[in-house]
C-alpha positions as CSV (number, residue, x, y, z in Angstrom):
1,M,-60.2,-14.5,4.6
2,K,-56.9,-14.0,2.9
3,S,-58.5,-12.1,0.0
4,S,-60.3,-9.9,2.4
5,K,-56.9,-9.0,4.1
6,V,-55.3,-8.3,0.7
7,E,-58.2,-5.9,-0.1
8,I,-57.7,-4.1,3.2
9,V,-54.0,-3.8,2.5
10,L,-54.7,-2.4,-1.0
11,E,-57.2,0.2,0.4
12,K,-54.7,1.4,3.0
13,L,-51.9,1.6,0.3
14,K,-54.3,3.6,-2.0
15,L,-55.2,5.9,0.9
16,H,-51.7,6.6,2.3
17,A,-49.6,6.1,-0.8
18,P,-51.5,7.6,-3.9
19,D,-48.2,8.2,-5.7
20,K,-47.3,4.5,-5.2
21,M,-44.2,5.4,-3.1
22,I,-44.1,3.7,0.3
23,R,-42.4,5.6,3.0
24,S,-40.1,3.9,5.6
25,G,-42.0,2.2,8.4
26,F,-45.3,2.2,6.6
27,L,-45.1,-1.6,5.9
28,T,-44.6,-2.5,9.5
29,Y,-47.5,-0.1,10.5
30,I,-50.0,-1.9,8.0
31,G,-48.8,-5.3,9.0
32,K,-49.5,-4.8,12.6
33,D,-52.9,-3.3,11.8
34,V,-54.0,-6.1,9.5
35,G,-52.2,-9.0,11.2
36,L,-49.7,-9.9,8.5
37,S,-46.0,-9.8,8.4
38,R,-44.0,-7.0,6.9
39,E,-42.6,-9.2,4.1
40,R,-46.1,-10.2,3.1
41,I,-47.2,-6.6,2.9
42,R,-44.2,-5.8,0.8
43,Q,-45.1,-8.7,-1.6
44,I,-48.6,-7.4,-2.0
45,A,-47.3,-3.9,-2.6
46,N,-44.7,-5.1,-5.1
47,Q,-47.3,-7.1,-7.1
48,H,-49.4,-3.9,-7.5
49,G,-46.6,-1.6,-8.5
50,Y,-45.8,0.0,-5.2
51,Q,-42.1,0.8,-4.6
52,P,-40.1,2.1,-1.5
53,S,-39.4,5.9,-1.7
54,H,-35.6,5.4,-1.5
55,E,-35.5,3.2,-4.6
56,T,-37.4,5.8,-6.7
57,S,-35.2,8.6,-5.5
58,R,-32.0,6.8,-6.7
59,K,-31.5,8.0,-10.2
60,L,-28.7,6.8,-12.4
61,K,-25.8,9.2,-12.7
62,I,-23.3,9.4,-15.5
63,K,-19.7,9.3,-14.2
64,N,-16.1,8.9,-15.6
65,C,-14.0,6.0,-14.5
66,Y,-11.0,7.0,-12.4
67,Y,-8.7,4.5,-14.2
68,C,-9.8,4.0,-17.9
69,G,-11.8,7.3,-18.2
70,N,-14.8,5.5,-19.8
71,K,-18.3,6.7,-18.9
72,F,-20.5,4.6,-16.8
73,S,-23.9,4.9,-15.0
74,S,-24.3,4.3,-11.3
75,K,-27.0,5.2,-8.7
76,Y,-24.4,5.5,-5.9
77,Y,-22.5,8.7,-5.2
78,T,-19.3,6.9,-4.1
79,S,-18.8,4.9,-7.3
80,K,-15.5,5.7,-9.0
81,F,-14.7,2.9,-11.3
82,C,-16.7,1.3,-14.1
83,T,-15.6,-2.3,-13.3
84,N,-13.8,-4.1,-10.4
85,K,-10.7,-4.6,-12.6
86,C,-10.3,-0.9,-13.0
87,R,-10.5,-0.5,-9.3
88,I,-7.9,-3.2,-8.6
89,R,-5.5,-1.7,-11.3
90,F,-5.9,1.8,-10.0
91,H,-5.0,1.0,-6.5
92,F,-2.1,-1.3,-7.6
93,Y,-0.4,1.3,-9.6
94,K,-1.1,4.0,-7.1
95,H,0.8,2.2,-4.3
96,N,3.7,1.1,-6.6
97,T,6.4,3.0,-8.5
98,L,8.5,1.8,-11.5
99,E,12.1,1.0,-10.5
100,V,15.0,-0.5,-12.5
101,C,16.9,-3.6,-11.3
102,T,20.6,-3.0,-10.8
103,F,21.5,-6.5,-12.0
104,C,19.2,-7.4,-14.9
105,K,18.4,-3.7,-15.9
106,L,14.7,-4.6,-16.2
107,G,11.9,-2.4,-14.9
108,Y,9.8,-3.7,-11.9
109,L,7.1,-2.3,-9.6
110,S,8.3,-1.4,-6.2
111,P,5.9,-0.6,-3.3
112,T,6.1,3.0,-2.2
113,S,4.7,2.4,1.3
114,R,8.2,1.7,2.7
115,R,8.8,5.2,3.9
116,G,11.3,6.3,1.3
117,E,13.1,2.9,1.1
118,H,13.6,1.6,-2.4
119,L,14.3,-1.9,-3.3
120,I,17.4,-2.4,-5.5
121,Y,16.6,-5.8,-7.0
122,C,13.5,-7.2,-8.8
123,S,13.8,-10.5,-7.2
124,K,15.9,-12.5,-4.7
125,T,17.5,-14.3,-7.6
126,C,19.0,-11.1,-9.0
127,Q,20.0,-10.1,-5.5
128,G,21.9,-13.4,-5.0
129,K,23.5,-13.3,-8.4
130,D,24.7,-9.7,-7.9
131,L,26.1,-10.3,-4.5
132,A,27.8,-13.6,-5.6
133,K,29.3,-11.8,-8.6
134,N,30.7,-8.8,-6.6
135,F,31.4,-10.3,-3.1
136,G,31.2,-14.1,-3.4
137,W,33.6,-16.8,-4.7
138,G,33.2,-15.7,-8.3
139,S,33.9,-12.0,-7.5
140,P,37.3,-10.3,-8.2
141,R,40.0,-11.1,-5.7
142,D,40.4,-7.5,-4.6
143,N,36.8,-7.5,-3.1
144,R,37.4,-10.7,-1.3
145,K,40.8,-10.4,0.3
146,P,41.1,-8.6,3.6
147,K,42.4,-5.0,3.8
148,Y,45.8,-4.5,5.5
149,I,46.2,-0.9,6.9
150,S,49.2,0.4,8.6
151,I,48.9,2.7,11.6
152,D,51.1,5.4,9.9
153,N,48.8,5.3,6.9
154,V,45.8,5.9,9.2
155,K,47.4,8.8,10.9
156,D,48.3,10.4,7.6
157,K,44.9,10.1,6.0
158,L,42.7,10.7,8.9
159,K,43.7,14.1,10.4
160,E,40.1,15.2,11.1
161,P,37.1,13.7,12.8
162,F,35.5,10.9,10.7
163,T,32.7,8.3,10.7
164,T,32.8,4.7,9.9
165,R,31.4,5.4,6.4
166,E,34.0,8.0,5.7
167,F,36.7,5.5,6.8
168,A,35.3,2.9,4.3
169,V,35.4,5.4,1.4
170,K,39.0,6.6,2.1
171,F,40.5,3.1,2.5
172,G,38.5,1.5,-0.3
173,Y,36.3,-1.0,1.7
174,S,33.7,-2.6,-0.5
175,S,31.4,-3.4,2.5
176,F,30.4,-1.4,5.6
177,G,31.0,-4.5,7.8
178,G,34.7,-4.7,7.0
179,A,35.2,-1.1,7.8
180,Y,33.4,-1.4,11.0
181,S,35.7,-4.2,12.1
182,A,38.7,-2.2,11.2
183,V,37.5,0.8,13.2
184,N,36.9,-1.4,16.2
185,S,40.3,-3.0,15.9
186,L,42.0,0.5,15.8
187,K,39.9,1.6,18.7
188,F,41.0,-1.4,20.7
189,L,44.7,-0.7,19.8
190,G,44.2,2.9,21.1
191,V,45.0,4.4,17.6
192,I,41.6,6.2,17.5
193,V,39.2,7.4,20.2
194,N,35.6,8.7,20.3
195,Y,35.3,12.4,19.5
196,K,32.5,14.2,21.4
197,V,29.6,12.2,19.9
198,K,29.2,8.5,19.6
199,G,30.0,7.2,16.1
200,I,32.5,9.9,15.4
201,Y,36.2,9.1,15.9
202,I,39.6,10.9,15.8
203,V,43.2,9.7,15.7
204,K,44.8,9.8,19.1
205,N,47.9,12.0,19.2
């Protein structure tokens, strides 16, 4: 009985697929007609050289790899890389830029997805060593000792509206936090006041 069903399947395949290319949905149609599953019809068709139409339409295309430039063949339109390694390396270097560490002066890859923010150090080790050298216990004493500013000196140097950053540059502060504390102290003493916009100060007459 099984052989008779196989013969019926082969007759239907010869009738409806003379070029040995099976269209979509045709296997299910034969299976319901004969009383066999779609997978069994596919196995019979595969044993006698029948192929789905989408498999025969996919021809190999010669392409150039986006990363290494070597030629490779693929049957998919979206293939861009010859190997998975080329794909990983391409996306890695695409989203990273080469920077130079300010402490060890060695090059490192910095992510560019930080919206314009660039890292200064290649690692936390270099960052800690640089901060300890310039602002820690091993730094020069001029960077560690507090700044003493006279009120007369402030009035002489700051005759125009200024910001906290400009204050730090004029009085030689090595950190922005120290300048911010000094500006708040002068503001508390009434030496300087806000000028029109928040963050801009002027010496009080």
